[in-house]
C-alpha positions as CSV (number, residue, x, y, z in Angstrom):
1,M,0.0,0.0,0.0
2,Q,1.4,3.4,-1.0
3,V,1.9,5.6,2.1
4,E,3.5,8.6,0.6
5,P,2.7,11.2,-0.7
6,L,-0.9,10.3,0.3
7,A,-0.2,10.7,4.1
8,T,1.4,14.1,3.5
9,A,-1.4,15.2,1.3
10,V,-3.9,14.2,4.0
11,L,-1.9,16.2,6.6
12,F,-1.7,19.3,4.4
13,T,-5.4,19.1,3.4
14,T,-6.5,18.8,7.0
15,F,-4.2,21.6,8.2
16,A,-5.4,23.9,5.3
17,A,-9.0,23.2,6.0
18,L,-8.6,24.0,9.7
19,V,-6.8,27.2,9.0
20,V,-9.3,28.4,6.4
21,A,-12.2,27.5,8.8
22,S,-10.5,29.4,11.6
23,V,-10.1,32.6,9.5
24,V,-13.6,32.4,8.1
25,F,-15.3,31.9,11.4
26,S,-13.1,34.5,13.1
27,R,-14.5,37.0,10.7
28,A,-18.1,36.0,11.6
29,F,-17.4,36.3,15.4
30,E,-15.5,39.6,15.3
31,R,-18.4,41.8,16.2
32,T,-19.2,39.8,19.3
33,G,-16.2,41.3,21.1
34,I,-14.8,37.8,21.9
35,P,-11.1,37.4,21.0
36,V,-10.8,35.5,17.7
37,A,-8.2,33.1,19.4
38,L,-11.2,31.4,21.1
39,V,-12.6,30.7,17.6
40,F,-9.4,28.9,16.7
41,L,-9.6,27.0,20.0
42,A,-13.2,25.9,19.4
43,I,-12.4,24.7,15.9
44,G,-9.5,22.7,17.3
45,M,-11.8,21.0,19.9
46,L,-14.4,20.2,17.2
47,A,-11.7,18.6,15.1
48,G,-10.2,16.7,18.0
49,S,-10.6,13.1,19.1
50,E,-13.9,13.7,20.9
51,G,-15.2,16.1,18.2
52,V,-16.8,15.7,14.8
53,G,-13.3,15.6,13.2
54,G,-12.1,12.7,15.2
55,I,-8.4,13.7,14.9
56,A,-6.6,11.7,17.6
57,F,-3.8,14.0,19.0
58,D,-2.1,13.9,22.4
59,D,1.5,14.6,21.6
60,Y,2.3,17.2,24.3
61,S,5.9,17.4,23.4
62,F,5.2,18.4,19.8
63,A,2.5,20.8,21.1
64,F,5.0,22.4,23.4
65,R,7.6,22.9,20.6
66,I,4.9,24.4,18.4
67,G,3.7,26.7,21.2
68,T,7.3,27.9,22.0
69,A,8.0,28.6,18.3
70,A,4.7,30.5,18.1
71,L,5.5,32.6,21.1
72,V,8.9,33.5,19.8
73,L,7.3,34.7,16.5
74,I,4.5,36.6,18.3
75,L,6.9,38.3,20.8
76,F,9.4,39.3,18.0
77,D,6.6,40.8,15.9
78,G,5.4,42.7,19.0
79,G,8.9,44.0,19.6
80,L,9.2,45.1,15.9
81,N,6.1,47.2,16.2
82,T,6.9,48.8,19.6
83,P,8.0,52.4,19.0
84,R,10.9,53.6,21.1
85,A,8.8,56.6,22.2
86,A,6.0,54.3,23.6
87,L,8.6,52.2,25.4
88,Q,10.2,55.3,27.0
89,R,6.8,56.6,28.2
90,V,6.0,53.5,30.2
91,V,9.2,51.5,30.8
92,A,9.3,52.0,34.5
93,P,5.7,51.2,35.4
94,T,5.5,48.3,32.9
95,S,8.7,46.8,34.3
96,V,7.3,46.8,37.8
97,L,4.0,45.4,36.5
98,A,5.8,42.7,34.5
99,T,7.8,41.5,37.5
100,V,6.3,42.4,40.9
101,G,2.8,42.5,39.4
102,V,3.1,39.0,37.8
103,A,4.6,37.5,40.9
104,G,1.9,39.0,43.1
105,T,-0.8,37.9,40.7
106,A,0.6,34.4,40.8
107,A,0.6,34.4,44.6
108,L,-2.9,35.7,45.0
109,T,-4.3,33.4,42.3
110,G,-2.4,30.5,43.9
111,A,-3.9,31.4,47.3
112,G,-7.3,31.2,45.6
113,A,-6.5,27.8,44.2
114,R,-5.5,26.6,47.6
115,L,-8.9,27.7,49.0
116,L,-10.5,25.7,46.2
117,G,-8.8,22.5,47.4
118,F,-5.4,22.3,45.6
119,D,-2.3,21.5,47.5
120,W,0.0,24.5,47.9
121,P,2.6,23.4,45.3
122,Q,0.0,22.7,42.6
123,A,-1.9,25.9,43.6
124,M,1.2,28.1,43.2
125,L,2.0,26.4,39.9
126,L,-1.5,27.2,38.7
127,G,-1.1,30.8,39.7
128,A,2.2,31.1,37.9
129,I,0.9,29.6,34.7
130,V,-2.0,32.1,34.4
131,S,-0.2,35.2,35.7
132,S,0.8,36.9,32.4
133,T,-1.4,38.8,29.9
134,D,-1.9,38.8,26.2
135,A,-2.4,42.3,24.8
136,A,-2.7,41.0,21.3
137,A,-6.2,39.8,22.3
138,V,-7.1,43.2,23.7
139,F,-5.9,45.1,20.7
140,S,-7.7,42.8,18.3
141,V,-11.0,43.6,20.0
142,L,-10.2,47.3,20.0
143,R,-9.3,47.3,16.3
144,V,-12.5,45.4,15.3
145,N,-14.7,47.9,17.2
146,G,-12.7,50.9,16.0
147,I,-11.7,52.0,19.5
148,G,-8.7,54.2,20.2
149,L,-7.0,54.3,23.6
150,R,-5.2,57.0,25.4
151,R,-1.5,56.8,24.5
152,R,-0.1,56.0,27.9
153,V,-2.8,53.3,28.6
154,G,-2.3,51.7,25.2
155,S,1.4,51.7,25.5
156,T,1.2,50.2,29.0
157,L,-0.9,47.3,27.8
158,E,1.3,46.7,24.8
159,V,4.7,46.9,26.5
160,E,3.5,45.0,29.6
161,S,2.4,42.0,27.4
162,G,5.9,41.7,26.0
163,L,7.7,42.1,29.3
164,N,5.5,39.9,31.6
165,D,5.8,36.6,29.7
166,P,9.4,35.9,30.9
167,M,8.4,36.2,34.6
168,A,5.5,33.7,34.2
169,V,7.8,31.3,32.3
170,I,10.6,31.6,35.0
171,L,8.1,31.0,37.8
172,T,6.5,28.0,36.1
173,L,9.7,26.3,35.2
174,A,11.1,26.8,38.7
175,L,7.9,25.6,40.5
176,T,7.6,22.6,38.1
177,A,11.2,21.6,38.8
178,A,10.6,21.8,42.6
179,L,7.5,19.7,42.3
180,V,9.3,17.0,40.3
181,R,12.1,16.9,42.9
182,G,9.5,16.8,45.7
183,E,10.9,20.0,47.2
184,R,9.3,23.2,48.4
185,P,10.3,26.1,46.2
186,S,12.7,28.6,47.9
187,I,11.6,32.2,47.6
188,P,15.2,33.5,47.7
189,G,16.1,30.9,45.1
190,L,13.2,32.0,42.9
191,A,14.3,35.7,43.2
192,L,17.8,34.8,42.3
193,D,16.6,32.8,39.2
194,V,14.5,35.8,38.1
195,I,17.4,38.2,38.4
196,V,19.9,35.9,36.6
197,E,17.5,35.0,33.8
198,F,16.4,38.6,33.2
199,A,20.0,39.8,33.2
200,I,21.1,37.2,30.7
201,G,18.0,37.5,28.5
202,G,18.1,41.3,28.4
203,A,21.8,41.4,27.6
204,F,21.5,38.9,24.8
205,G,18.4,40.6,23.4
206,L,20.4,43.9,23.2
207,L,23.4,42.1,21.8
208,V,21.6,40.1,19.1
209,G,19.3,43.0,18.2
210,W,22.2,45.5,18.0
211,S,24.2,43.1,15.8
212,A,21.3,42.4,13.5
213,R,20.6,46.2,13.3
214,K,24.2,46.8,12.2
215,A,24.2,43.9,9.7
216,L,20.9,45.1,8.1
217,G,22.6,48.4,7.6
218,W,25.3,47.0,5.3
219,L,23.6,44.0,3.8
220,R,22.7,44.4,0.1
221,L,20.6,41.5,-1.0
222,R,19.2,41.4,-4.5
223,A,16.4,39.0,-3.5
224,L,14.1,41.1,-1.3
225,G,12.4,38.0,0.1
226,L,15.6,37.2,2.0
227,Y,15.3,40.1,4.4
228,P,12.4,38.5,6.3
229,V,14.4,35.3,6.3
230,I,17.3,37.1,8.0
231,T,15.0,38.7,10.6
232,L,13.3,35.3,11.3
233,A,16.8,33.9,12.0
234,V,17.4,36.8,14.3
235,A,14.2,36.0,16.3
236,L,15.2,32.3,16.6
237,L,18.8,33.2,17.5
238,S,17.8,35.7,20.1
239,F,15.6,33.0,21.8
240,G,18.0,30.1,21.5
241,L,21.3,31.6,22.7
242,P,20.2,32.9,26.1
243,T,18.0,29.9,26.7
244,L,21.1,27.6,26.3
245,L,22.8,29.8,28.9
246,H,19.9,29.6,31.3
247,G,18.6,33.1,30.5
248,S,15.2,34.3,29.5
249,G,14.8,33.6,25.8
250,F,11.4,35.2,25.7
251,L,12.6,38.5,27.1
252,A,15.6,38.4,24.7
253,V,13.4,37.9,21.7
254,Y,11.1,40.8,22.6
255,V,14.1,43.1,23.3
256,A,15.8,42.1,20.1
257,G,12.6,42.9,18.2
258,I,12.4,46.4,19.8
259,V,16.1,47.1,18.9
260,V,15.7,45.9,15.3
261,G,12.3,47.6,14.8
262,N,13.5,51.0,15.9
263,G,16.5,50.9,13.5
264,Y,16.9,50.9,9.8
265,V,15.3,47.8,8.1
266,P,15.6,47.4,4.4
267,Y,12.3,46.7,2.6
268,R,10.7,47.6,6.0
269,A,7.0,47.4,5.0
270,G,7.5,43.9,3.4
271,V,9.4,42.6,6.4
272,L,6.8,43.9,8.9
273,R,4.0,42.4,6.9
274,T,5.7,39.1,6.7
275,H,6.2,38.9,10.5
276,D,2.7,40.0,11.1
277,A,1.5,37.1,8.9
278,M,3.7,34.7,10.8
279,A,2.4,36.0,14.1
280,W,-1.2,35.4,13.0
281,L,-0.4,32.0,11.7
282,S,1.4,31.2,14.9
283,Q,-1.6,32.2,17.0
284,I,-4.0,30.1,14.8
285,V,-1.8,27.0,14.9
286,M,-1.2,27.3,18.7
287,F,-4.9,27.6,19.6
288,L,-5.8,24.8,17.1
289,V,-3.2,22.5,18.7
290,F,-4.4,23.4,22.2
291,G,-8.0,22.6,21.1
292,L,-6.9,19.2,19.8
293,L,-5.3,18.5,23.1
294,V,-8.5,19.2,25.1
295,F,-10.7,16.3,25.9
296,P,-14.2,17.7,26.5
297,S,-15.2,14.7,28.6
298,Q,-12.6,15.6,31.2
299,L,-13.7,19.2,31.6
300,P,-16.9,18.8,33.8
301,A,-14.8,17.4,36.6
302,V,-12.9,20.7,37.0
303,A,-15.5,23.1,35.8
304,I,-16.4,24.6,39.2
305,P,-12.8,25.2,40.4
306,G,-11.8,26.4,37.0
307,L,-14.7,28.9,36.8
308,L,-14.0,30.1,40.4
309,L,-10.3,30.5,39.8
310,A,-11.0,32.5,36.6
311,A,-13.2,34.8,38.7
312,I,-10.6,35.2,41.4
313,L,-8.0,36.1,38.7
314,A,-10.3,38.5,36.8
315,F,-12.0,40.3,39.8
316,V,-9.3,40.1,42.6
317,A,-5.7,39.2,41.8
318,R,-5.1,41.1,38.5
319,P,-7.0,44.3,39.5
320,L,-5.4,44.6,43.0
321,L,-1.9,44.0,41.8
322,T,-2.3,46.4,38.9
323,L,-3.5,49.1,41.2
324,A,-0.6,48.5,43.6
325,C,2.0,48.7,40.8
326,L,0.6,51.6,38.8
327,L,-0.7,54.1,41.3
328,P,2.8,55.0,42.6
329,F,3.6,56.1,39.0
330,R,0.8,58.6,39.1
331,Y,-1.7,56.6,37.0
332,S,-5.2,57.6,37.9
333,L,-7.6,55.1,39.4
334,R,-9.5,54.9,36.1
335,E,-6.3,54.2,34.1
336,A,-5.0,51.5,36.6
337,G,-8.5,50.0,36.9
338,Y,-8.8,49.7,33.1
339,V,-5.4,48.1,32.7
340,G,-6.3,45.7,35.4
341,W,-9.6,44.7,33.9
342,V,-8.6,44.2,30.3
343,G,-5.5,42.0,31.0
344,L,-6.7,39.1,29.0
345,R,-5.0,35.6,29.1
346,G,-4.0,33.9,25.9
347,A,-1.0,32.2,24.4
348,V,1.4,31.9,27.3
349,P,-0.8,30.1,29.8
350,I,-1.6,27.5,27.1
351,V,2.1,26.7,26.4
352,L,3.0,26.8,30.1
353,S,0.2,24.4,31.1
354,I,1.7,21.7,28.8
355,Y,5.1,21.8,30.6
356,P,4.0,20.2,33.9
357,V,2.5,17.4,31.8
358,L,5.8,16.8,30.0
359,E,7.7,16.7,33.3
360,G,5.2,14.3,34.9
361,V,4.1,16.6,37.7
362,P,1.4,15.0,39.9
363,G,-2.1,16.3,38.8
364,A,-0.6,17.9,35.7
365,H,-3.6,17.0,33.5
366,V,-6.0,18.5,36.1
367,I,-3.9,21.7,36.0
368,F,-4.1,21.7,32.2
369,N,-7.9,21.4,32.2
370,V,-8.2,24.1,34.8
371,V,-6.1,26.5,32.7
372,F,-8.5,25.8,29.8
373,F,-11.3,27.3,31.9
374,V,-9.2,30.2,33.1
375,V,-8.1,31.2,29.5
376,V,-11.6,30.8,28.0
377,V,-13.5,32.6,30.8
378,N,-11.0,35.3,31.2
379,A,-11.1,36.0,27.4
380,I,-14.9,36.0,27.2
381,L,-15.7,38.0,30.4
382,P,-13.2,40.9,30.1
383,G,-12.8,40.3,26.4
384,A,-16.5,40.8,25.5
385,T,-16.7,43.9,27.8
386,V,-13.6,45.7,26.4
387,P,-15.6,48.2,24.4
388,W,-18.0,48.9,27.3
389,A,-15.1,49.1,29.8
390,T,-13.2,51.5,27.6
391,K,-16.1,53.9,27.6
392,L,-16.9,53.3,31.3
393,F,-13.3,54.1,32.4
394,G,-13.1,57.0,29.9
395,M,-10.1,55.6,28.1
396,E,-11.4,56.1,24.6
397,V,-10.0,58.8,22.3
398,D,-11.3,59.7,18.9
399,E,-9.1,58.3,16.1
400,P,-9.4,59.3,12.4
401,P,-10.7,56.6,10.0
402,R,-8.0,54.7,8.2
403,P,-7.3,55.9,4.7
404,H,-8.4,53.7,1.7
405,A,-4.9,53.9,0.3
406,V,-1.5,53.9,2.0
407,L,1.8,55.3,0.5
408,E,4.9,53.5,1.7
409,L,8.5,54.3,0.9
410,E,10.8,51.3,0.7
411,S,14.5,51.7,0.4
412,M,17.4,49.2,0.1
413,A,19.8,51.7,1.7
414,P,19.4,54.3,4.5
415,I,18.1,57.6,3.1
416,K,18.1,61.1,4.5
417,G,14.5,62.0,4.9
418,E,11.2,60.8,6.1
419,L,7.7,60.2,4.6
420,M,5.0,61.1,7.1
421,A,1.3,60.7,7.0
422,F,-1.1,63.3,8.5
423,Y,-4.8,63.3,9.0
424,V,-6.3,66.8,8.3
425,D,-8.5,67.5,11.3
426,E,-10.9,70.4,11.0
427,A,-9.2,72.0,14.1
428,L,-5.9,72.3,12.2
429,A,-4.9,75.6,10.8
430,V,-4.0,74.0,7.5
431,A,-7.6,72.8,7.0
432,G,-9.1,74.8,4.1
433,A,-5.8,76.2,3.0
434,P,-4.2,75.8,-0.5
435,L,-0.8,74.0,-0.4
436,A,0.8,77.1,-2.0
437,D,-0.1,79.1,1.1
438,L,1.6,76.7,3.6
439,P,5.1,77.6,4.8
440,F,6.8,74.4,3.8
441,P,10.5,74.3,4.5
442,D,12.7,74.0,1.4
443,G,13.4,70.4,2.1
444,A,9.7,69.4,2.5
445,A,6.8,68.9,0.1
446,A,3.4,67.2,-0.1
447,A,3.8,63.9,-2.0
448,L,0.3,62.6,-2.1
449,L,-3.3,63.4,-1.0
450,I,-5.9,60.8,-0.1
451,R,-9.5,62.0,-0.1
452,G,-12.0,59.2,0.5
453,D,-11.3,56.7,-2.3
454,E,-9.4,59.2,-4.5
455,M,-5.7,59.8,-4.9
456,I,-5.0,63.4,-5.7
457,A,-1.7,64.7,-7.0
458,P,-0.8,67.7,-4.8
459,K,-0.4,71.0,-6.6
460,G,-0.1,74.6,-5.3
461,T,-3.8,75.2,-5.9
462,T,-4.9,72.0,-4.1
463,V,-6.9,72.8,-1.0
464,L,-6.6,70.6,2.1
465,M,-10.0,69.6,3.3
466,P,-11.0,68.1,6.7
467,G,-10.8,64.3,6.5
468,D,-8.0,64.3,4.0
469,Y,-4.8,62.3,4.5
470,V,-1.7,64.1,3.3
471,Y,1.7,62.4,2.8
472,V,4.6,64.8,3.4
473,F,8.3,64.2,2.6
474,A,10.7,66.1,4.8
475,K,14.4,66.1,5.7
476,E,15.3,65.3,9.3
477,E,16.2,68.9,10.1
478,D,12.8,70.1,8.8
479,R,10.7,67.6,10.7
480,H,9.7,69.8,13.6
481,F,8.5,72.6,11.2
482,V,6.2,70.1,9.5
483,L,4.9,68.8,12.8
484,L,4.1,72.4,13.8
485,M,1.7,72.6,10.8
486,F,0.2,69.1,10.8
487,G,0.6,67.7,14.3
488,R,1.5,64.1,15.2
489,P,2.0,61.7,12.3
490,E,-0.6,58.9,12.1
491,E,2.0,56.1,12.6
492,E,3.3,57.4,15.9
């Protein structure tokens, strides 16, 4: 009987069908406010051994590798898209929130798990697994509903999600190792592990990111498609090297992404689009695999503790620790309360819940099933209320509609100058003025005007109307003059 290529064809066909179904159904569920990742999870469960698909899958080792690779790509993509200005605004509070906040959330959630009947070691492990957030889920809900956040609040959610994963990983690995050895975890030992792993991870992230940034400055590749290949290698390298030296690879990959993303990247738009696509594919695959691992018949036995623990995390642990960490940095009660409420759980708890199973921790499958409830409930409850909560806490700001066309400047070598996009608000002095009357510096000019679904070639007689998007080219020394006329560029 011929096995290949039929077996490979079946695998590819099944995978393609699951991915297509995930994308199609995610579009249908967007307006519900529920993070689309849960759609991928549900399709994985339906396709699993106890679902209509009947796909028998219980390879936790393979799932862990897939999940780790997915997290690397997601974190690197997040770093690439984190502006230096946003990082500088919130680096101090998010660092505290990503370390002290995560540890405190793990402790409070673990205490809640102990009250629900778990032994202390398993309870603390549960708390550590679900202690980090997933801002990608938050921002997907915000984008679907067209909601804009205050800059500091949005930056806090974004940067925290990249920084808090390493802390959850370190705590989970350390607690799992202690459980396997039959020992009680040492708090001083855990603190030392955190310091060492963060130091090694941060140092390697800066080193790999800086080296890649320098290399991209002098590389001249004729095949443009090789640039995303190089940056993909940078992501994998920045995770692998520090991990081999017992450092935090997840912190390193996020830091490397920030360093690379805030420097010169040849064929930048194409590189960013490629990594965005890889991050989305990673999220789809990860939740599909997690869904395949879930056996629905095992869930009723842990439904009550799972639901109660999810409530403790959403209503007690996360809000209290967020308030404690952010209020000293002069966040208002509304700002801190909002950040605490919309800290959704997603990718990281899923991957971390597999690790105790691989290590043979007693009760690991129970922990895995409880994490399922925590992730699902936490995504649905705060997730579906994100638009409502944004208005209730007063965090929403008006954002201009996205233009129907986008002008991008791609260069194979560093160029002196910048192409900036501006939305012409009716409050701007330039609204209603002909371009010829505007005091453009000698090194600046309007390159393109987008009005609705029309592209207009700018001329001296062209009048800027409210609602227009104007693309302006300016030299670096003239940038501040252009900003005085048009305000903040749309991409900042």
